[in-house]
C-alpha positions as CSV (number, residue, x, y, z in Angstrom):
1,X,0.0,0.0,0.0
2,X,1.1,3.6,-0.7
3,X,0.6,6.4,1.9
4,X,-1.5,9.3,0.7
5,X,0.0,11.9,3.1
6,X,2.2,11.9,6.1
7,X,2.6,15.0,8.2
8,X,4.0,16.3,11.4
9,X,2.0,18.9,13.3
10,X,4.0,21.3,15.4
11,X,7.0,18.9,15.5
12,X,4.8,16.1,16.9
13,X,4.8,12.5,15.7
14,X,4.1,11.7,12.1
15,X,0.5,11.1,11.1
16,X,-0.5,9.0,8.1
17,X,-3.8,10.4,6.7
18,X,-4.5,7.5,4.4
19,X,-3.4,4.6,2.2
20,X,-4.2,3.7,-1.4
21,X,-6.1,0.4,-1.4
22,X,-6.9,0.0,-5.1
23,X,-5.6,1.9,-8.1
24,X,-6.9,0.9,-11.5
25,X,-6.1,3.8,-13.8
26,X,-7.9,5.4,-15.4
27,X,-11.3,4.1,-14.0
28,X,-11.0,3.5,-10.3
29,X,-9.3,4.7,-7.1
30,X,-10.1,3.4,-3.6
31,X,-8.3,4.7,-0.5
32,X,-8.7,4.8,3.2
33,X,-8.7,8.2,5.0
34,X,-8.0,8.8,8.6
35,X,-7.8,12.2,10.2
36,X,-5.6,12.8,13.3
37,X,-8.7,13.1,15.5
38,X,-10.1,9.6,14.5
39,X,-10.2,7.0,17.3
40,X,-8.1,3.8,17.1
41,X,-9.2,1.7,14.2
42,X,-11.6,4.4,12.9
43,X,-11.2,5.1,9.2
44,X,-13.2,6.1,6.1
45,X,-12.9,4.3,2.8
46,X,-13.3,6.5,-0.2
47,X,-14.2,4.8,-3.5
48,X,-13.8,7.0,-6.6
49,X,-14.9,5.9,-10.1
50,X,-14.2,7.8,-13.3
51,X,-16.4,7.2,-16.4
52,X,-16.2,8.9,-19.8
53,X,-19.6,10.4,-20.7
54,X,-19.4,12.0,-24.1
55,X,-16.6,14.6,-23.9
56,X,-16.8,14.8,-20.1
57,X,-15.8,12.6,-17.2
58,X,-18.4,11.5,-14.7
59,X,-16.9,11.1,-11.2
60,X,-18.7,8.9,-8.6
61,X,-17.5,9.2,-5.0
62,X,-18.7,6.7,-2.3
63,X,-17.8,6.9,1.3
64,X,-17.7,3.5,3.0
65,X,-17.4,2.8,6.7
66,X,-17.8,6.5,7.4
67,X,-19.6,8.4,10.1
68,X,-19.6,11.4,7.8
69,X,-21.9,12.1,4.8
70,X,-22.0,15.0,2.3
71,X,-24.9,16.4,0.5
72,X,-25.0,16.4,-3.3
73,X,-25.0,20.3,-3.1
74,X,-21.8,20.2,-1.0
75,X,-20.1,17.8,-3.4
76,X,-21.2,19.8,-6.5
77,X,-19.7,23.0,-5.0
78,X,-16.5,21.3,-4.0
79,X,-16.0,19.7,-7.4
80,X,-16.7,23.0,-9.2
81,X,-14.1,24.7,-6.9
82,X,-11.5,22.4,-8.4
83,X,-11.8,24.4,-11.6
84,X,-13.4,21.7,-13.8
85,X,-16.9,20.7,-14.9
86,X,-18.1,17.5,-13.3
87,X,-21.4,15.7,-13.5
88,X,-23.1,14.5,-10.3
């Protein structure tokens, strides 16, 4: 597995934010995500699928094993903030 991000906050111990679980370019990425305030063993899996639709790319994001959820409106605004057009 490949680490997504490792950081040290204020010189403290390193924290690994996630690991890539599956990578099947260009269609699929699945990774686990773990913030520094998560409890032991607590993690979120993020499953991302990319599908060509005409001249665009449809991105499907599923959160697995998560206590968090995001509205379609939030995800739409977030994706548009990335500077690209996405279909939800």
